[in-house]
C-alpha positions as CSV (number, residue, x, y, z in Angstrom):
1,M,-86.0,37.7,-56.0
2,I,-83.9,34.5,-55.7
3,E,-85.4,32.0,-53.3
4,E,-83.0,31.4,-50.4
5,K,-81.8,27.8,-50.3
6,V,-82.8,25.9,-47.2
7,K,-80.9,22.9,-46.0
8,K,-83.1,19.8,-46.3
9,I,-83.1,16.4,-44.8
10,Q,-85.1,13.3,-45.6
11,C,-87.8,12.1,-43.2
12,Q,-87.0,8.6,-41.9
13,Y,-90.7,7.6,-42.1
14,C,-92.2,9.0,-45.3
15,A,-89.0,9.9,-47.2
16,E,-90.2,13.4,-47.9
17,Y,-87.7,16.2,-47.8
18,I,-88.2,18.6,-45.0
19,S,-86.2,21.4,-43.3
20,A,-83.1,20.2,-41.5
21,D,-84.1,22.0,-38.3
22,A,-87.7,20.6,-38.3
23,E,-88.5,18.5,-35.2
24,I,-91.9,17.1,-36.7
25,C,-92.3,16.0,-40.3
26,E,-94.9,18.3,-42.0
27,Y,-96.0,15.4,-44.2
28,C,-96.5,12.5,-41.9
29,G,-96.4,14.2,-38.5
30,E,-93.8,11.9,-37.0
31,N,-91.0,13.1,-34.7
32,I,-87.8,13.5,-36.5
33,I,-84.8,11.4,-35.0
34,L,-81.7,13.5,-35.2
35,K,-78.4,11.7,-35.9
36,E,-75.8,12.1,-33.2
37,E,-72.5,13.9,-34.2
38,P,-69.6,11.5,-34.1
39,F,-67.5,11.7,-30.9
40,K,-64.4,13.7,-31.2
41,R,-61.5,13.1,-28.7
42,P,-60.5,16.3,-27.1
43,Y,-57.0,17.6,-27.7
44,S,-54.5,16.1,-25.1
45,K,-51.0,17.2,-24.6
46,V,-50.2,14.1,-22.6
47,K,-51.4,11.8,-25.4
48,R,-49.5,13.8,-27.9
49,H,-46.2,13.5,-26.1
50,K,-46.5,10.0,-24.7
51,K,-45.2,8.2,-27.8
52,P,-41.9,10.3,-28.1
53,I,-41.3,9.8,-24.3
54,I,-41.6,6.0,-24.7
55,I,-39.2,6.1,-27.6
56,T,-36.7,8.3,-25.7
57,V,-36.7,5.9,-22.7
58,A,-36.3,2.9,-25.0
59,V,-33.3,4.5,-26.7
60,L,-31.7,5.3,-23.3
61,V,-32.2,1.8,-22.1
62,L,-30.7,0.4,-25.3
63,I,-27.7,2.7,-24.9
64,L,-27.2,1.5,-21.3
65,I,-27.4,-2.1,-22.3
66,L,-24.9,-1.6,-25.1
67,L,-22.6,0.3,-22.8
68,G,-22.8,-2.5,-20.2
69,F,-22.1,-5.1,-22.8
70,F,-19.1,-3.1,-24.1
71,I,-17.6,-2.9,-20.6
72,I,-18.1,-6.6,-20.0
73,L,-16.5,-7.4,-23.3
74,K,-13.6,-5.1,-22.6
75,R,-13.0,-6.7,-19.2
76,Y,-13.3,-10.2,-20.8
77,N,-10.7,-9.2,-23.4
78,Q,-8.4,-7.8,-20.7
79,A,-8.7,-10.9,-18.6
80,N,-7.9,-13.1,-21.6
81,T,-4.8,-11.0,-22.4
82,Q,-3.4,-10.9,-18.8
83,F,-0.5,-13.1,-17.9
84,D,-1.6,-16.3,-16.1
85,N,-0.8,-20.0,-16.0
86,N,-2.9,-20.9,-19.1
87,E,-3.5,-18.1,-21.5
88,T,-0.4,-15.9,-21.5
89,I,-0.1,-14.0,-24.8
90,E,-2.7,-11.9,-26.6
91,Q,-3.8,-13.3,-29.9
92,T,-2.9,-11.5,-33.1
93,A,-5.1,-11.1,-36.2
94,N,-2.7,-13.0,-38.5
95,E,-2.5,-16.2,-36.5
96,T,-3.2,-19.4,-38.2
97,T,-6.1,-21.7,-37.5
98,N,-3.6,-24.2,-36.0
99,M,-2.3,-21.6,-33.6
100,N,-5.8,-20.7,-32.4
101,E,-6.6,-24.4,-31.9
102,A,-3.3,-25.0,-30.1
103,R,-4.1,-22.1,-27.7
104,M,-7.4,-23.7,-27.0
105,Y,-5.8,-27.0,-26.1
106,F,-3.2,-25.3,-24.0
107,K,-5.9,-23.3,-22.0
108,E,-7.7,-26.6,-21.4
109,K,-4.3,-28.1,-20.3
110,N,-4.5,-30.7,-23.0
111,Y,-0.7,-30.4,-23.5
112,D,-0.2,-33.3,-25.9
113,K,-2.5,-32.0,-28.6
114,A,-1.3,-28.4,-27.9
115,A,2.3,-29.4,-28.3
116,D,1.7,-31.2,-31.6
117,L,0.1,-28.1,-33.1
118,F,2.7,-25.7,-31.7
119,Q,5.5,-27.9,-33.0
120,N,3.9,-27.7,-36.5
121,E,3.9,-23.9,-36.3
122,I,7.6,-24.0,-35.3
123,N,8.4,-26.3,-38.2
124,N,6.5,-24.3,-40.7
125,N,6.9,-20.7,-39.6
126,A,9.5,-20.7,-36.7
127,D,6.9,-18.8,-34.7
128,P,8.4,-17.2,-31.5
129,I,5.0,-17.5,-29.8
130,A,4.8,-21.2,-30.6
131,Y,8.3,-21.5,-29.1
132,F,7.1,-19.7,-26.0
133,Y,4.1,-22.0,-25.6
134,M,6.3,-25.1,-26.0
135,G,8.4,-23.7,-23.2
136,R,5.3,-23.3,-21.0
137,I,4.3,-26.8,-21.7
138,Y,7.7,-28.2,-20.8
139,Q,7.7,-26.0,-17.7
140,E,4.3,-27.3,-16.6
141,Q,5.5,-30.9,-17.0
142,G,8.7,-30.2,-15.0
143,Y,11.2,-30.2,-17.9
144,V,12.9,-27.0,-16.9
145,D,16.0,-27.2,-19.1
146,M,13.9,-27.8,-22.2
147,A,11.6,-25.0,-21.2
148,V,14.6,-22.6,-20.9
149,D,15.8,-23.6,-24.4
150,N,12.4,-22.8,-25.9
151,F,12.1,-19.5,-24.1
152,K,15.5,-18.4,-25.3
153,K,14.7,-19.4,-28.9
154,A,11.5,-17.3,-28.6
155,I,13.6,-14.3,-27.5
156,D,16.2,-14.9,-30.2
157,I,13.4,-14.5,-32.8
158,K,11.2,-11.9,-31.3
159,G,13.7,-9.8,-29.3
160,D,11.6,-7.8,-26.8
161,F,9.4,-10.6,-25.4
162,F,8.3,-9.8,-21.9
163,E,6.6,-13.1,-21.1
164,A,9.6,-15.2,-22.1
165,D,12.0,-12.9,-20.1
166,F,9.8,-13.1,-17.1
167,E,9.6,-16.9,-17.2
168,L,13.4,-17.1,-17.4
169,E,13.6,-14.6,-14.5
170,K,11.5,-16.8,-12.4
171,I,13.2,-20.0,-13.4
172,Y,16.7,-18.7,-12.7
173,F,15.6,-17.2,-9.3
174,D,14.3,-20.6,-8.3
175,K,17.6,-22.1,-9.4
176,Y,19.5,-19.6,-7.3
177,D,21.3,-18.2,-10.3
178,I,21.2,-14.6,-9.2
179,A,23.3,-13.2,-12.1
180,K,21.0,-14.6,-14.8
181,T,17.9,-13.7,-12.7
182,I,19.1,-10.0,-12.7
183,D,19.8,-10.1,-16.4
184,Y,16.4,-11.3,-17.5
185,G,14.7,-9.4,-14.6
186,E,16.2,-6.1,-15.7
187,K,14.9,-6.7,-19.3
188,A,11.5,-7.7,-18.1
189,V,11.1,-4.7,-15.9
190,R,12.3,-2.4,-18.7
191,L,9.5,-3.9,-20.9
192,K,6.8,-3.7,-18.2
193,P,7.9,-1.3,-15.5
194,K,4.8,-1.8,-13.4
195,H,4.7,-5.6,-13.3
196,E,4.7,-6.2,-9.6
197,E,5.9,-9.8,-9.5
198,S,8.8,-9.1,-11.8
199,L,9.8,-6.1,-9.7
200,K,9.6,-8.2,-6.5
201,I,11.7,-11.1,-7.9
202,L,14.4,-8.7,-9.2
203,A,14.5,-6.8,-5.8
204,K,15.0,-10.1,-4.0
205,A,17.8,-11.1,-6.4
206,Y,19.6,-7.8,-5.7
207,S,19.1,-8.3,-2.0
208,Q,20.6,-11.8,-2.1
209,K,23.5,-10.4,-4.1
210,G,24.1,-7.9,-1.3
211,D,23.2,-4.9,-3.4
212,S,20.8,-3.2,-0.9
213,E,20.7,0.1,-2.8
214,N,19.2,-1.4,-6.0
215,A,17.0,-3.7,-4.0
216,L,15.6,-0.8,-2.0
217,D,15.1,1.3,-5.2
218,L,13.0,-1.5,-6.7
219,Y,11.0,-2.0,-3.5
220,K,10.2,1.7,-3.5
221,K,9.0,1.5,-7.1
222,L,6.8,-1.5,-6.0
223,Y,5.5,0.5,-3.1
224,N,4.5,3.3,-5.4
225,I,2.5,0.9,-7.5
226,N,1.0,-1.0,-4.6
227,S,1.3,0.6,-1.1
228,K,-0.2,-2.6,0.4
229,D,2.6,-4.9,-0.7
230,Y,3.9,-6.6,2.4
231,D,7.5,-7.2,1.2
232,A,7.9,-3.6,0.1
233,N,6.7,-2.2,3.5
234,Q,8.9,-4.6,5.5
235,L,12.1,-4.0,3.5
236,I,11.7,-0.2,3.3
237,G,11.0,-0.1,7.1
238,N,14.1,-2.2,7.8
239,D,16.3,0.1,5.6
240,Y,15.2,3.2,7.5
241,F,15.6,1.4,10.9
242,N,19.1,0.3,10.0
243,K,19.9,3.9,9.2
244,K,18.5,5.0,12.6
245,L,15.7,6.9,10.9
246,Y,13.1,5.5,13.2
247,K,10.3,7.9,12.6
248,E,10.6,7.3,8.8
249,A,10.6,3.5,9.4
250,L,7.5,3.6,11.7
251,P,4.7,3.8,9.0
252,Y,6.2,1.0,6.9
253,F,6.6,-1.3,10.0
254,K,3.1,-0.5,11.0
255,K,1.6,-1.3,7.6
256,A,3.6,-4.6,7.4
257,F,2.3,-5.7,10.8
258,E,-1.3,-4.8,9.7
259,L,-0.9,-6.9,6.5
260,N,0.8,-9.9,8.0
261,N,0.1,-9.7,11.8
262,N,2.9,-12.1,12.8
263,S,5.1,-11.8,15.8
264,E,8.3,-10.9,13.9
265,D,6.7,-7.9,12.4
266,G,5.2,-6.9,15.7
267,I,8.6,-7.1,17.4
268,N,10.1,-4.9,14.6
269,L,7.3,-2.3,15.2
270,A,7.9,-2.4,19.0
271,K,11.6,-1.9,18.5
272,C,10.8,1.2,16.4
273,Y,8.5,2.6,19.1
274,I,11.1,2.0,21.7
275,E,13.8,3.9,19.7
276,I,11.5,7.0,19.4
277,E,10.5,6.6,23.1
278,Y,6.9,5.6,22.5
279,Y,7.1,3.0,25.2
280,T,3.4,2.7,25.8
281,N,2.8,1.7,22.2
282,A,5.6,-0.8,22.3
283,I,4.4,-2.4,25.5
284,K,0.9,-2.7,24.1
285,I,2.1,-4.6,21.0
286,L,4.4,-6.8,22.9
287,N,1.7,-7.8,25.4
288,E,-0.6,-8.7,22.4
289,I,2.2,-10.9,21.0
290,L,2.7,-12.6,24.4
291,T,-1.1,-13.2,24.8
292,D,-1.0,-15.2,21.6
293,D,2.4,-16.8,22.2
294,P,3.3,-16.7,25.9
295,Y,6.7,-18.5,25.2
296,N,8.0,-15.9,22.7
297,Y,11.3,-15.2,24.3
298,S,12.2,-12.2,22.1
299,A,9.0,-10.5,22.8
300,S,9.4,-11.1,26.6
301,E,12.9,-9.7,26.6
302,L,11.9,-6.7,24.6
303,L,8.9,-6.1,26.9
304,S,11.2,-6.0,30.0
305,E,13.5,-3.5,28.2
306,A,10.5,-1.3,27.3
307,N,9.2,-1.3,30.8
308,Q,12.6,-0.4,32.2
309,K,13.1,2.4,29.7
310,K,9.6,3.8,30.3
311,A,10.3,4.0,34.1
312,Q,13.7,5.7,33.5
313,Y,12.1,8.1,30.9
314,S,9.5,9.1,33.5
315,A,12.2,9.7,36.1
316,N,14.4,11.7,33.7
317,K,11.4,13.8,32.6
318,T,11.0,14.9,36.2
319,L,14.6,15.9,36.4
320,K,14.3,17.8,33.2
321,Y,11.5,20.0,34.6
322,Q,13.6,20.5,37.8
323,L,16.4,21.7,35.5
324,N,14.2,24.2,33.7
325,N,12.5,25.6,36.8
326,K,15.0,25.3,39.6
327,N,18.6,24.5,38.7
328,Q,19.2,27.4,36.4
329,N,21.1,30.4,37.9
330,T,18.5,32.4,39.7
331,N,19.3,35.7,37.9
332,T,18.7,34.1,34.5
333,N,15.7,31.8,35.2
334,Q,13.6,31.1,32.1
335,S,10.8,28.6,32.6
336,N,9.7,28.8,28.9
337,V,13.0,27.3,27.5
338,D,12.5,23.8,26.1
339,F,15.5,21.8,27.4
340,D,14.0,18.4,26.5
341,P,15.8,17.8,23.1
342,Y,19.1,19.1,24.6
343,L,18.9,16.8,27.6
344,R,17.9,13.8,25.5
345,E,21.0,14.1,23.4
346,L,23.1,14.7,26.5
347,Q,21.7,11.7,28.2
348,G,22.5,9.4,25.2
349,R,26.1,10.8,25.0
350,I,26.8,10.1,28.7
351,K,25.3,6.6,28.6
352,S,27.5,5.7,25.6
353,N,30.6,6.8,27.5
354,W,29.8,5.1,30.9
355,T,31.6,1.9,31.7
356,P,30.3,0.7,35.1
357,P,32.4,-1.7,37.1
358,K,31.0,-5.3,37.4
359,G,29.1,-6.5,40.4
360,N,27.4,-3.2,41.3
361,E,24.0,-3.9,39.9
362,S,22.2,-2.5,42.9
363,K,24.2,0.7,43.2
364,N,23.2,4.3,42.2
365,V,25.4,7.3,41.7
366,I,24.1,10.9,41.4
367,V,26.4,13.4,39.9
368,L,25.9,17.2,39.9
369,F,27.7,19.1,37.1
370,K,27.7,22.5,35.6
371,I,27.6,23.2,31.8
372,A,28.6,26.6,30.4
373,K,26.6,28.3,27.7
374,D,29.1,27.2,25.0
375,G,28.8,23.6,26.2
376,N,32.1,23.3,28.2
377,L,32.0,21.4,31.4
378,L,32.7,23.8,34.3
379,S,32.6,21.4,37.2
380,S,31.4,18.0,38.4
381,S,31.0,16.3,41.8
382,I,29.3,13.4,43.5
383,L,26.0,14.4,45.0
384,T,25.0,10.9,46.2
385,S,27.8,8.3,46.4
386,S,27.3,4.6,45.7
387,G,29.6,3.8,48.6
388,L,32.2,2.3,46.1
389,F,35.1,4.4,44.7
390,D,35.1,2.6,41.4
391,A,31.5,3.1,40.8
392,D,31.7,6.8,41.7
393,Q,34.8,7.4,39.5
394,A,33.1,5.6,36.5
395,A,30.3,8.1,36.7
396,L,32.6,11.1,36.9
397,D,34.7,9.7,34.0
398,A,31.6,9.3,31.9
399,I,30.8,13.0,32.4
400,A,34.3,14.1,31.7
401,I,34.7,12.0,28.5
402,S,31.3,13.3,27.2
403,A,32.4,16.9,27.5
404,P,32.4,19.3,25.8
405,F,28.6,19.2,25.3
406,R,26.5,21.0,22.7
407,H,25.8,24.7,23.0
408,L,23.0,25.4,25.4
409,P,19.6,26.2,23.8
410,Y,20.0,29.6,22.1
411,D,16.8,31.0,23.6
412,F,18.4,30.4,27.1
413,N,19.9,33.7,28.3
414,G,21.8,32.4,31.3
415,E,25.5,31.7,31.6
416,S,25.3,28.1,32.8
417,V,23.1,25.3,34.1
418,N,23.5,22.7,36.8
419,V,22.5,19.2,35.8
420,Q,21.7,16.4,38.2
421,F,22.4,13.0,36.6
422,T,21.6,9.6,38.1
423,F,23.6,6.6,37.1
424,D,21.2,3.7,37.9
425,Y,22.7,0.3,37.6
426,N,19.3,-1.4,37.8
427,V,18.2,0.4,34.7
428,F,21.3,1.0,32.6
429,G,23.5,-1.9,33.7
430,S,21.0,-4.6,32.7
431,S,20.5,-2.9,29.3
432,G,24.1,-3.0,28.3
433,Y,25.0,0.6,29.0
């Protein structure tokens, strides 16, 4: 029988080999000191994944830093390539060292050193960009004619050269040479259709030429690029106002007043409100102007007009409701018919045909007249006389000249309506009617 092998250890005291599970040495009787097992760290998912998480976060932070740096660099490059007073044209890869150095001096406004280097480039290479910068240097120093010569040479060599065309557009506009301003401005706008300053100068040139159609077209393009441009809002508003498109003009006048907040713009806005019968709004704006400038004669006159028209509007509105509810034939009464637009047009027509005699500013005439469904005048008579034959006759003549009127509203089923119309010298006479 094979003896089973028993695991042995050596006693620390007598060095004899004894059983590994013995607690007392059988030779020397000493207690056996057991060696402790080395400590093993338990398995930890957190520890295991901590390092990859740190790496991931570090990579993301690095990406964000690089992205931010790229954005800053891009903006810096854009800023350096934008058109301004010092650095005007983007650098190209094949430019000489002298050109780069000349640009640096130009940006620092060291024009003497810059001019020497640019002139060398002109002598050696006939570089159009060097010609352009020489033009800018002459321009900065007040030698406009020499600047013009260099800009033109740059264009002769390069052809489509926006910066040179734009500088010539500005120069000729300042010299009141409208024809050349338009020539170079048209070319500049063709090369850069969204360049706001070039568009604005060209629009002003057309306006000075008297070509309002082209000027307005350019201002509309400018407005589409920048709806907060003051000149565009003011000019578009004026165009609509002159065409009597008051509601269309209103938002442009309003924006111009918000942007500039001067009395002239406020008066234009008030006039627009008066024309569309928004008298309260007009009065509010005019009062604000007069608060800041109590001696503004134009605002004062317009405020008086607005107050008078507001009072007359209120009176006429009462008469309109009487017309709707009472003055129709009793057998065809329709209270739901809107006569307001019809009566507004009728009132304007009669006013334009009324020629009151002089010296009757305190007189009133009330005329009662009947309008057929097709707009024909059936009858008219004085309901309240002014006491003066000429004044009464002028009122009757105004009614007669204004006829025939428009067809009555189509949703009105009656055969005719009676209209009571007041000719008030206090209101209409002072306003020029």
